[in-house]
PDB file of N, CA, C and O in Angstrom:
ATOM      1  N   MET A   1     -16.459  43.559 -30.784  1.00  0.00           N
ATOM      2  CA  MET A   1     -16.760  44.294 -32.167  1.00  0.00           C
ATOM      3  C   MET A   1     -16.246  45.663 -32.010  1.00  0.00           C
ATOM      4  O   MET A   1     -16.340  46.324 -30.976  1.00  0.00           O
ATOM      5  N   THR A   2     -15.562  46.134 -33.371  1.00  0.00           N
ATOM      6  CA  THR A   2     -15.233  47.451 -33.450  1.00  0.00           C
ATOM      7  C   THR A   2     -15.989  47.972 -34.755  1.00  0.00           C
ATOM      8  O   THR A   2     -16.283  47.203 -35.670  1.00  0.00           O
ATOM      9  N   THR A   3     -16.237  49.129 -34.772  1.00  0.00           N
ATOM     10  CA  THR A   3     -16.833  50.048 -35.774  1.00  0.00           C
ATOM     11  C   THR A   3     -15.899  51.212 -36.214  1.00  0.00           C
ATOM     12  O   THR A   3     -15.224  51.936 -35.484  1.00  0.00           O
ATOM     13  N   THR A   4     -16.018  51.235 -37.674  1.00  0.00           N
ATOM     14  CA  THR A   4     -15.093  52.574 -38.171  1.00  0.00           C
ATOM     15  C   THR A   4     -15.722  53.166 -39.176  1.00  0.00           C
ATOM     16  O   THR A   4     -16.062  52.523 -40.169  1.00  0.00           O
ATOM     17  N   ASP A   5     -15.969  54.546 -39.035  1.00  0.00           N
ATOM     18  CA  ASP A   5     -16.745  55.462 -39.970  1.00  0.00           C
ATOM     19  C   ASP A   5     -15.595  55.816 -40.996  1.00  0.00           C
ATOM     20  O   ASP A   5     -14.397  55.894 -40.726  1.00  0.00           O
ATOM     21  N   ILE A   6     -16.200  56.017 -42.241  1.00  0.00           N
ATOM     22  CA  ILE A   6     -15.201  56.243 -43.170  1.00  0.00           C
ATOM     23  C   ILE A   6     -16.039  57.428 -44.160  1.00  0.00           C
ATOM     24  O   ILE A   6     -17.042  57.126 -44.806  1.00  0.00           O
ATOM     25  N   LYS A   7     -15.479  58.721 -44.152  1.00  0.00           N
ATOM     26  CA  LYS A   7     -16.062  59.672 -45.015  1.00  0.00           C
ATOM     27  C   LYS A   7     -15.753  59.678 -46.280  1.00  0.00           C
ATOM     28  O   LYS A   7     -14.564  59.857 -46.541  1.00  0.00           O
ATOM     29  N   ILE A   8     -16.707  59.489 -47.402  1.00  0.00           N
ATOM     30  CA  ILE A   8     -16.458  59.390 -48.618  1.00  0.00           C
ATOM     31  C   ILE A   8     -16.830  60.251 -49.712  1.00  0.00           C
ATOM     32  O   ILE A   8     -18.038  60.225 -49.945  1.00  0.00           O
ATOM     33  N   ASN A   9     -16.232  60.908 -50.355  1.00  0.00           N
ATOM     34  CA  ASN A   9     -16.657  61.848 -51.497  1.00  0.00           C
ATOM     35  C   ASN A   9     -16.801  61.163 -52.835  1.00  0.00           C
ATOM     36  O   ASN A   9     -16.226  60.130 -53.181  1.00  0.00           O
ATOM     37  N   GLY A  10     -17.627  61.866 -53.517  1.00  0.00           N
ATOM     38  CA  GLY A  10     -17.741  61.341 -55.059  1.00  0.00           C
ATOM     39  C   GLY A  10     -18.892  60.484 -55.262  1.00  0.00           C
ATOM     40  O   GLY A  10     -19.282  60.272 -56.410  1.00  0.00           O
ATOM     41  N   MET A  11     -19.484  59.961 -54.246  1.00  0.00           N
ATOM     42  CA  MET A  11     -20.708  58.961 -54.374  1.00  0.00           C
ATOM     43  C   MET A  11     -21.901  59.476 -54.712  1.00  0.00           C
ATOM     44  O   MET A  11     -22.374  60.396 -54.045  1.00  0.00           O
ATOM     45  N   THR A  12     -22.672  58.867 -55.985  1.00  0.00           N
ATOM     46  CA  THR A  12     -23.978  59.535 -56.262  1.00  0.00           C
ATOM     47  C   THR A  12     -25.133  58.697 -56.617  1.00  0.00           C
ATOM     48  O   THR A  12     -26.179  59.147 -57.085  1.00  0.00           O
ATOM     49  N   CYS A  13     -24.867  57.306 -56.345  1.00  0.00           N
ATOM     50  CA  CYS A  13     -25.979  56.656 -56.617  1.00  0.00           C
ATOM     51  C   CYS A  13     -25.891  55.248 -55.922  1.00  0.00           C
ATOM     52  O   CYS A  13     -24.861  55.070 -55.273  1.00  0.00           O
ATOM     53  N   ASN A  14     -26.672  54.364 -55.947  1.00  0.00           N
ATOM     54  CA  ASN A  14     -26.838  53.014 -55.392  1.00  0.00           C
ATOM     55  C   ASN A  14     -25.702  52.255 -56.011  1.00  0.00           C
ATOM     56  O   ASN A  14     -25.042  51.499 -55.299  1.00  0.00           O
ATOM     57  N   HIS A  15     -25.393  52.416 -57.431  1.00  0.00           N
ATOM     58  CA  HIS A  15     -24.162  51.502 -57.998  1.00  0.00           C
ATOM     59  C   HIS A  15     -22.813  51.944 -57.206  1.00  0.00           C
ATOM     60  O   HIS A  15     -22.000  51.040 -57.017  1.00  0.00           O
ATOM     61  N   CYS A  16     -22.500  53.203 -56.737  1.00  0.00           N
ATOM     62  CA  CYS A  16     -21.565  53.608 -56.024  1.00  0.00           C
ATOM     63  C   CYS A  16     -21.734  52.814 -54.738  1.00  0.00           C
ATOM     64  O   CYS A  16     -20.790  52.120 -54.360  1.00  0.00           O
ATOM     65  N   VAL A  17     -22.976  52.865 -53.966  1.00  0.00           N
ATOM     66  CA  VAL A  17     -23.089  52.115 -52.635  1.00  0.00           C
ATOM     67  C   VAL A  17     -22.516  50.692 -52.931  1.00  0.00           C
ATOM     68  O   VAL A  17     -21.623  50.252 -52.206  1.00  0.00           O
ATOM     69  N   ALA A  18     -22.979  49.994 -53.926  1.00  0.00           N
ATOM     70  CA  ALA A  18     -22.404  48.801 -54.103  1.00  0.00           C
ATOM     71  C   ALA A  18     -21.136  48.397 -54.344  1.00  0.00           C
ATOM     72  O   ALA A  18     -20.711  47.342 -53.873  1.00  0.00           O
ATOM     73  N   SER A  19     -20.363  49.238 -55.145  1.00  0.00           N
ATOM     74  CA  SER A  19     -19.125  49.172 -55.375  1.00  0.00           C
ATOM     75  C   SER A  19     -18.254  49.354 -54.006  1.00  0.00           C
ATOM     76  O   SER A  19     -17.268  48.643 -53.810  1.00  0.00           O
ATOM     77  N   VAL A  20     -18.626  50.229 -53.181  1.00  0.00           N
ATOM     78  CA  VAL A  20     -17.695  50.402 -52.080  1.00  0.00           C
ATOM     79  C   VAL A  20     -18.073  49.330 -51.003  1.00  0.00           C
ATOM     80  O   VAL A  20     -17.214  48.814 -50.289  1.00  0.00           O
ATOM     81  N   THR A  21     -19.352  49.036 -50.929  1.00  0.00           N
ATOM     82  CA  THR A  21     -19.646  48.150 -49.803  1.00  0.00           C
ATOM     83  C   THR A  21     -18.872  46.665 -50.502  1.00  0.00           C
ATOM     84  O   THR A  21     -18.320  45.902 -49.709  1.00  0.00           O
ATOM     85  N   GLU A  22     -18.874  46.401 -51.671  1.00  0.00           N
ATOM     86  CA  GLU A  22     -18.166  44.994 -52.047  1.00  0.00           C
ATOM     87  C   GLU A  22     -16.647  45.181 -51.707  1.00  0.00           C
ATOM     88  O   GLU A  22     -16.044  44.337 -51.045  1.00  0.00           O
ATOM     89  N   GLU A  23     -16.010  46.400 -52.219  1.00  0.00           N
ATOM     90  CA  GLU A  23     -14.513  46.377 -51.869  1.00  0.00           C
ATOM     91  C   GLU A  23     -14.129  46.495 -50.396  1.00  0.00           C
ATOM     92  O   GLU A  23     -13.060  46.027 -50.002  1.00  0.00           O
ATOM     93  N   LEU A  24     -15.048  47.162 -49.510  1.00  0.00           N
ATOM     94  CA  LEU A  24     -14.668  47.154 -48.240  1.00  0.00           C
ATOM     95  C   LEU A  24     -15.083  45.623 -47.552  1.00  0.00           C
ATOM     96  O   LEU A  24     -14.508  45.229 -46.537  1.00  0.00           O
ATOM     97  N   SER A  25     -15.887  45.018 -48.066  1.00  0.00           N
ATOM     98  CA  SER A  25     -16.125  43.703 -47.708  1.00  0.00           C
ATOM     99  C   SER A  25     -15.025  42.705 -47.774  1.00  0.00           C
ATOM    100  O   SER A  25     -14.962  41.732 -47.023  1.00  0.00           O
ATOM    101  N   GLU A  26     -14.119  43.000 -48.746  1.00  0.00           N
ATOM    102  CA  GLU A  26     -12.989  42.048 -48.991  1.00  0.00           C
ATOM    103  C   GLU A  26     -11.793  42.394 -48.068  1.00  0.00           C
ATOM    104  O   GLU A  26     -10.828  41.632 -48.127  1.00  0.00           O
ATOM    105  N   VAL A  27     -11.745  43.319 -47.329  1.00  0.00           N
ATOM    106  CA  VAL A  27     -10.761  43.635 -46.408  1.00  0.00           C
ATOM    107  C   VAL A  27     -10.678  42.780 -45.286  1.00  0.00           C
ATOM    108  O   VAL A  27     -11.636  42.692 -44.518  1.00  0.00           O
ATOM    109  N   PRO A  28      -9.540  42.081 -45.090  1.00  0.00           N
ATOM    110  CA  PRO A  28      -9.610  41.143 -44.148  1.00  0.00           C
ATOM    111  C   PRO A  28      -9.962  41.569 -42.633  1.00  0.00           C
ATOM    112  O   PRO A  28      -9.431  42.519 -42.057  1.00  0.00           O
ATOM    113  N   GLY A  29     -10.872  40.779 -42.116  1.00  0.00           N
ATOM    114  CA  GLY A  29     -11.241  41.261 -40.733  1.00  0.00           C
ATOM    115  C   GLY A  29     -12.580  41.806 -40.797  1.00  0.00           C
ATOM    116  O   GLY A  29     -13.230  41.771 -39.752  1.00  0.00           O
ATOM    117  N   VAL A  30     -13.268  42.448 -42.135  1.00  0.00           N
ATOM    118  CA  VAL A  30     -14.214  43.112 -41.912  1.00  0.00           C
ATOM    119  C   VAL A  30     -15.574  42.172 -41.950  1.00  0.00           C
ATOM    120  O   VAL A  30     -15.531  41.318 -42.835  1.00  0.00           O
ATOM    121  N   THR A  31     -16.477  42.179 -41.343  1.00  0.00           N
ATOM    122  CA  THR A  31     -17.648  41.486 -41.030  1.00  0.00           C
ATOM    123  C   THR A  31     -18.847  42.109 -41.417  1.00  0.00           C
ATOM    124  O   THR A  31     -19.791  41.341 -41.602  1.00  0.00           O
ATOM    125  N   GLY A  32     -19.043  43.286 -41.581  1.00  0.00           N
ATOM    126  CA  GLY A  32     -20.094  44.120 -42.061  1.00  0.00           C
ATOM    127  C   GLY A  32     -19.703  45.486 -42.769  1.00  0.00           C
ATOM    128  O   GLY A  32     -18.602  45.976 -42.519  1.00  0.00           O
ATOM    129  N   VAL A  33     -20.486  46.049 -43.556  1.00  0.00           N
ATOM    130  CA  VAL A  33     -20.337  47.313 -44.181  1.00  0.00           C
ATOM    131  C   VAL A  33     -21.725  47.684 -44.304  1.00  0.00           C
ATOM    132  O   VAL A  33     -22.619  46.943 -44.714  1.00  0.00           O
ATOM    133  N   GLU A  34     -21.874  49.131 -43.840  1.00  0.00           N
ATOM    134  CA  GLU A  34     -23.217  49.833 -44.225  1.00  0.00           C
ATOM    135  C   GLU A  34     -22.764  51.145 -44.605  1.00  0.00           C
ATOM    136  O   GLU A  34     -22.091  51.867 -43.868  1.00  0.00           O
ATOM    137  N   VAL A  35     -23.181  51.472 -45.885  1.00  0.00           N
ATOM    138  CA  VAL A  35     -23.070  52.796 -46.556  1.00  0.00           C
ATOM    139  C   VAL A  35     -24.257  53.768 -46.262  1.00  0.00           C
ATOM    140  O   VAL A  35     -25.399  53.309 -46.264  1.00  0.00           O
ATOM    141  N   ARG A  36     -24.103  54.694 -46.086  1.00  0.00           N
ATOM    142  CA  ARG A  36     -25.168  55.927 -46.155  1.00  0.00           C
ATOM    143  C   ARG A  36     -24.947  57.064 -47.113  1.00  0.00           C
ATOM    144  O   ARG A  36     -24.202  58.026 -46.925  1.00  0.00           O
ATOM    145  N   LEU A  37     -25.698  56.822 -48.172  1.00  0.00           N
ATOM    146  CA  LEU A  37     -25.358  57.763 -49.391  1.00  0.00           C
ATOM    147  C   LEU A  37     -25.812  58.986 -49.070  1.00  0.00           C
ATOM    148  O   LEU A  37     -26.858  59.118 -48.435  1.00  0.00           O
ATOM    149  N   VAL A  38     -24.992  60.136 -49.517  1.00  0.00           N
ATOM    150  CA  VAL A  38     -25.449  61.468 -49.413  1.00  0.00           C
ATOM    151  C   VAL A  38     -25.036  62.052 -50.686  1.00  0.00           C
ATOM    152  O   VAL A  38     -24.028  62.756 -50.612  1.00  0.00           O
ATOM    153  N   ALA A  39     -25.585  61.924 -51.861  1.00  0.00           N
ATOM    154  CA  ALA A  39     -25.591  62.231 -53.192  1.00  0.00           C
ATOM    155  C   ALA A  39     -25.029  63.799 -53.256  1.00  0.00           C
ATOM    156  O   ALA A  39     -25.676  64.739 -52.795  1.00  0.00           O
ATOM    157  N   GLY A  40     -24.121  63.899 -53.703  1.00  0.00           N
ATOM    158  CA  GLY A  40     -23.611  65.490 -53.805  1.00  0.00           C
ATOM    159  C   GLY A  40     -22.934  66.034 -52.654  1.00  0.00           C
ATOM    160  O   GLY A  40     -22.508  67.188 -52.613  1.00  0.00           O
ATOM    161  N   GLY A  41     -22.817  64.992 -51.497  1.00  0.00           N
ATOM    162  CA  GLY A  41     -22.267  65.336 -50.238  1.00  0.00           C
ATOM    163  C   GLY A  41     -21.124  64.403 -49.968  1.00  0.00           C
ATOM    164  O   GLY A  41     -20.503  63.781 -50.830  1.00  0.00           O
ATOM    165  N   THR A  42     -20.911  64.375 -48.635  1.00  0.00           N
ATOM    166  CA  THR A  42     -19.901  63.383 -48.079  1.00  0.00           C
ATOM    167  C   THR A  42     -20.784  62.122 -47.280  1.00  0.00           C
ATOM    168  O   THR A  42     -21.415  62.218 -46.228  1.00  0.00           O
ATOM    169  N   SER A  43     -20.601  60.928 -48.150  1.00  0.00           N
ATOM    170  CA  SER A  43     -21.285  59.763 -47.644  1.00  0.00           C
ATOM    171  C   SER A  43     -20.598  59.186 -46.470  1.00  0.00           C
ATOM    172  O   SER A  43     -19.526  59.664 -46.102  1.00  0.00           O
ATOM    173  N   VAL A  44     -21.137  58.206 -45.868  1.00  0.00           N
ATOM    174  CA  VAL A  44     -20.283  57.512 -44.873  1.00  0.00           C
ATOM    175  C   VAL A  44     -20.594  56.155 -44.865  1.00  0.00           C
ATOM    176  O   VAL A  44     -21.732  55.688 -44.905  1.00  0.00           O
ATOM    177  N   ALA A  45     -19.432  55.469 -44.805  1.00  0.00           N
ATOM    178  CA  ALA A  45     -19.449  53.749 -44.711  1.00  0.00           C
ATOM    179  C   ALA A  45     -19.041  53.635 -43.261  1.00  0.00           C
ATOM    180  O   ALA A  45     -18.162  54.328 -42.747  1.00  0.00           O
ATOM    181  N   THR A  46     -19.865  52.550 -42.538  1.00  0.00           N
ATOM    182  CA  THR A  46     -19.562  52.265 -41.454  1.00  0.00           C
ATOM    183  C   THR A  46     -19.194  50.665 -41.442  1.00  0.00           C
ATOM    184  O   THR A  46     -20.070  49.814 -41.592  1.00  0.00           O
ATOM    185  N   VAL A  47     -17.909  50.363 -41.264  1.00  0.00           N
ATOM    186  CA  VAL A  47     -17.177  48.903 -41.195  1.00  0.00           C
ATOM    187  C   VAL A  47     -17.380  48.465 -39.841  1.00  0.00           C
ATOM    188  O   VAL A  47     -17.160  49.224 -38.898  1.00  0.00           O
ATOM    189  N   THR A  48     -17.805  47.229 -39.682  1.00  0.00           N
ATOM    190  CA  THR A  48     -17.692  46.286 -38.460  1.00  0.00           C
ATOM    191  C   THR A  48     -16.670  45.576 -38.486  1.00  0.00           C
ATOM    192  O   THR A  48     -16.223  45.376 -39.615  1.00  0.00           O
ATOM    193  N   SER A  49     -16.119  45.106 -37.625  1.00  0.00           N
ATOM    194  CA  SER A  49     -15.169  43.927 -37.630  1.00  0.00           C
ATOM    195  C   SER A  49     -15.090  43.123 -36.202  1.00  0.00           C
ATOM    196  O   SER A  49     -14.932  43.897 -35.258  1.00  0.00           O
ATOM    197  N   GLU A  50     -15.161  41.814 -35.857  1.00  0.00           N
ATOM    198  CA  GLU A  50     -15.284  41.123 -34.819  1.00  0.00           C
ATOM    199  C   GLU A  50     -14.002  41.383 -33.898  1.00  0.00           C
ATOM    200  O   GLU A  50     -14.132  41.527 -32.682  1.00  0.00           O
ATOM    201  N   GLY A  51     -12.821  41.433 -34.501  1.00  0.00           N
ATOM    202  CA  GLY A  51     -11.501  41.632 -33.726  1.00  0.00           C
ATOM    203  C   GLY A  51     -10.976  43.088 -33.947  1.00  0.00           C
ATOM    204  O   GLY A  51     -11.750  43.936 -34.393  1.00  0.00           O
ATOM    205  N   PRO A  52      -9.759  43.381 -33.665  1.00  0.00           N
ATOM    206  CA  PRO A  52      -9.129  44.717 -33.888  1.00  0.00           C
ATOM    207  C   PRO A  52      -9.820  45.385 -35.362  1.00  0.00           C
ATOM    208  O   PRO A  52     -10.256  44.732 -36.310  1.00  0.00           O
ATOM    209  N   ALA A  53      -9.772  46.745 -35.238  1.00  0.00           N
ATOM    210  CA  ALA A  53     -10.189  47.321 -36.345  1.00  0.00           C
ATOM    211  C   ALA A  53      -9.322  47.166 -37.735  1.00  0.00           C
ATOM    212  O   ALA A  53      -8.101  47.268 -37.615  1.00  0.00           O
ATOM    213  N   PRO A  54      -9.764  46.972 -38.802  1.00  0.00           N
ATOM    214  CA  PRO A  54      -8.709  46.865 -39.998  1.00  0.00           C
ATOM    215  C   PRO A  54      -7.832  48.093 -40.334  1.00  0.00           C
ATOM    216  O   PRO A  54      -8.327  49.220 -40.376  1.00  0.00           O
ATOM    217  N   ALA A  55      -6.823  47.913 -40.518  1.00  0.00           N
ATOM    218  CA  ALA A  55      -5.755  49.201 -40.699  1.00  0.00           C
ATOM    219  C   ALA A  55      -6.432  50.275 -41.763  1.00  0.00           C
ATOM    220  O   ALA A  55      -6.932  50.085 -42.872  1.00  0.00           O
ATOM    221  N   PRO A  56      -6.259  51.393 -41.039  1.00  0.00           N
ATOM    222  CA  PRO A  56      -7.013  52.573 -42.030  1.00  0.00           C
ATOM    223  C   PRO A  56      -6.482  52.643 -43.415  1.00  0.00           C
ATOM    224  O   PRO A  56      -7.269  53.086 -44.250  1.00  0.00           O
ATOM    225  N   GLU A  57      -5.187  52.259 -43.860  1.00  0.00           N
ATOM    226  CA  GLU A  57      -4.649  52.296 -44.979  1.00  0.00           C
ATOM    227  C   GLU A  57      -5.276  51.312 -45.794  1.00  0.00           C
ATOM    228  O   GLU A  57      -5.388  51.543 -46.998  1.00  0.00           O
ATOM    229  N   ASP A  58      -5.736  50.156 -45.270  1.00  0.00           N
ATOM    230  CA  ASP A  58      -6.293  49.059 -46.115  1.00  0.00           C
ATOM    231  C   ASP A  58      -7.831  49.449 -46.505  1.00  0.00           C
ATOM    232  O   ASP A  58      -8.314  49.128 -47.591  1.00  0.00           O
ATOM    233  N   LEU A  59      -8.487  50.112 -45.594  1.00  0.00           N
ATOM    234  CA  LEU A  59      -9.704  50.625 -45.822  1.00  0.00           C
ATOM    235  C   LEU A  59      -9.749  51.816 -46.781  1.00  0.00           C
ATOM    236  O   LEU A  59     -10.639  51.890 -47.628  1.00  0.00           O
ATOM    237  N   GLN A  60      -8.825  52.724 -46.659  1.00  0.00           N
ATOM    238  CA  GLN A  60      -8.704  53.646 -47.560  1.00  0.00           C
ATOM    239  C   GLN A  60      -8.335  52.978 -48.920  1.00  0.00           C
ATOM    240  O   GLN A  60      -8.961  53.402 -49.892  1.00  0.00           O
ATOM    241  N   ALA A  61      -7.479  52.066 -49.121  1.00  0.00           N
ATOM    242  CA  ALA A  61      -7.150  51.507 -50.379  1.00  0.00           C
ATOM    243  C   ALA A  61      -8.187  50.772 -50.995  1.00  0.00           C
ATOM    244  O   ALA A  61      -8.183  50.662 -52.221  1.00  0.00           O
ATOM    245  N   ALA A  62      -9.212  50.175 -50.204  1.00  0.00           N
ATOM    246  CA  ALA A  62     -10.230  49.626 -50.661  1.00  0.00           C
ATOM    247  C   ALA A  62     -11.733  50.642 -51.174  1.00  0.00           C
ATOM    248  O   ALA A  62     -12.641  50.168 -51.857  1.00  0.00           O
ATOM    249  N   VAL A  63     -11.706  51.847 -50.746  1.00  0.00           N
ATOM    250  CA  VAL A  63     -12.327  52.952 -51.111  1.00  0.00           C
ATOM    251  C   VAL A  63     -11.984  53.278 -52.466  1.00  0.00           C
ATOM    252  O   VAL A  63     -12.783  53.361 -53.399  1.00  0.00           O
ATOM    253  N   GLU A  64     -10.801  53.449 -52.512  1.00  0.00           N
ATOM    254  CA  GLU A  64      -9.892  54.128 -53.681  1.00  0.00           C
ATOM    255  C   GLU A  64     -10.071  53.129 -54.866  1.00  0.00           C
ATOM    256  O   GLU A  64     -10.199  53.488 -56.036  1.00  0.00           O
ATOM    257  N   GLU A  65     -10.065  51.714 -54.394  1.00  0.00           N
ATOM    258  CA  GLU A  65     -10.295  50.625 -55.604  1.00  0.00           C
ATOM    259  C   GLU A  65     -11.763  50.693 -56.040  1.00  0.00           C
ATOM    260  O   GLU A  65     -12.033  50.343 -57.189  1.00  0.00           O
ATOM    261  N   ALA A  66     -12.665  51.084 -55.278  1.00  0.00           N
ATOM    262  CA  ALA A  66     -13.975  51.241 -55.831  1.00  0.00           C
ATOM    263  C   ALA A  66     -14.025  52.483 -56.766  1.00  0.00           C
ATOM    264  O   ALA A  66     -14.880  52.569 -57.647  1.00  0.00           O
ATOM    265  N   GLY A  67     -13.241  53.285 -56.589  1.00  0.00           N
ATOM    266  CA  GLY A  67     -13.146  54.299 -57.453  1.00  0.00           C
ATOM    267  C   GLY A  67     -13.483  55.847 -56.892  1.00  0.00           C
ATOM    268  O   GLY A  67     -13.765  56.826 -57.584  1.00  0.00           O
ATOM    269  N   TYR A  68     -13.390  55.788 -55.684  1.00  0.00           N
ATOM    270  CA  TYR A  68     -13.884  57.051 -54.706  1.00  0.00           C
ATOM    271  C   TYR A  68     -12.999  57.424 -53.889  1.00  0.00           C
ATOM    272  O   TYR A  68     -11.998  56.731 -53.703  1.00  0.00           O
ATOM    273  N   VAL A  69     -13.173  58.431 -53.333  1.00  0.00           N
ATOM    274  CA  VAL A  69     -12.065  59.367 -52.339  1.00  0.00           C
ATOM    275  C   VAL A  69     -12.603  59.416 -51.095  1.00  0.00           C
ATOM    276  O   VAL A  69     -13.743  59.795 -50.825  1.00  0.00           O
ATOM    277  N   VAL A  70     -11.467  58.887 -50.057  1.00  0.00           N
ATOM    278  CA  VAL A  70     -11.875  59.025 -48.565  1.00  0.00           C
ATOM    279  C   VAL A  70     -11.718  60.594 -48.343  1.00  0.00           C
ATOM    280  O   VAL A  70     -10.775  61.222 -48.825  1.00  0.00           O
ATOM    281  N   ALA A  71     -12.447  61.018 -47.782  1.00  0.00           N
ATOM    282  CA  ALA A  71     -12.761  62.508 -47.234  1.00  0.00           C
ATOM    283  C   ALA A  71     -11.532  62.954 -46.524  1.00  0.00           C
ATOM    284  O   ALA A  71     -11.026  64.031 -46.837  1.00  0.00           O
ATOM    285  N   THR A  72     -10.916  62.074 -45.420  1.00  0.00           N
ATOM    286  CA  THR A  72      -9.797  62.609 -44.741  1.00  0.00           C
ATOM    287  C   THR A  72      -8.643  61.713 -44.848  1.00  0.00           C
ATOM    288  O   THR A  72      -8.155  61.214 -43.835  1.00  0.00           O
ATOM    289  N   PRO A  73      -8.120  61.452 -46.168  1.00  0.00           N
ATOM    290  CA  PRO A  73      -7.034  60.622 -46.154  1.00  0.00           C
ATOM    291  C   PRO A  73      -5.869  60.759 -45.502  1.00  0.00           C
ATOM    292  O   PRO A  73      -5.338  61.856 -45.330  1.00  0.00           O
ATOM    293  N   GLY A  74      -5.389  59.655 -45.092  1.00  0.00           N
ATOM    294  CA  GLY A  74      -3.970  59.753 -44.151  1.00  0.00           C
ATOM    295  C   GLY A  74      -4.382  60.035 -42.795  1.00  0.00           C
ATOM    296  O   GLY A  74      -3.439  59.984 -42.005  1.00  0.00           O
ATOM    297  N   LEU A  75      -5.564  60.332 -42.255  1.00  0.00           N
ATOM    298  CA  LEU A  75      -6.116  60.618 -41.065  1.00  0.00           C
ATOM    299  C   LEU A  75      -6.977  59.383 -40.320  1.00  0.00           C
ATOM    300  O   LEU A  75      -7.509  58.469 -40.950  1.00  0.00           O
ATOM    301  N   ASP A  76      -7.010  59.517 -38.989  1.00  0.00           N
ATOM    302  CA  ASP A  76      -7.834  58.579 -38.391  1.00  0.00           C
ATOM    303  C   ASP A  76      -9.055  58.415 -38.859  1.00  0.00           C
ATOM    304  O   ASP A  76      -9.787  59.402 -38.791  1.00  0.00           O
ATOM    305  N   LEU A  77      -9.561  57.270 -39.400  1.00  0.00           N
ATOM    306  CA  LEU A  77     -10.887  57.416 -40.081  1.00  0.00           C
ATOM    307  C   LEU A  77     -11.974  57.273 -39.207  1.00  0.00           C
ATOM    308  O   LEU A  77     -13.109  57.333 -39.680  1.00  0.00           O
ATOM    309  N   ALA A  78     -11.805  57.089 -37.982  1.00  0.00           N
ATOM    310  CA  ALA A  78     -13.204  57.021 -37.284  1.00  0.00           C
ATOM    311  C   ALA A  78     -13.683  58.061 -36.928  1.00  0.00           C
ATOM    312  O   ALA A  78     -14.781  58.077 -36.373  1.00  0.00           O
TER     313      ALA A  78
END
């Protein structure tokens, strides 16, 4: 099992958490998602997978599809 932490800016409420959780859950290989909301700050999504970690660009695309911004785009998301 691998876990990846993704720092996310722009989240403010539980609707944000639900949107990000739904999009990240659809990335191939993802088996679990936990989002810790920090309203007004940088939230963190922890993504779990049973095999190799999903590609960082796939995780970033999922966050962006939900309408939010990865705090460190283009960098190692762990």
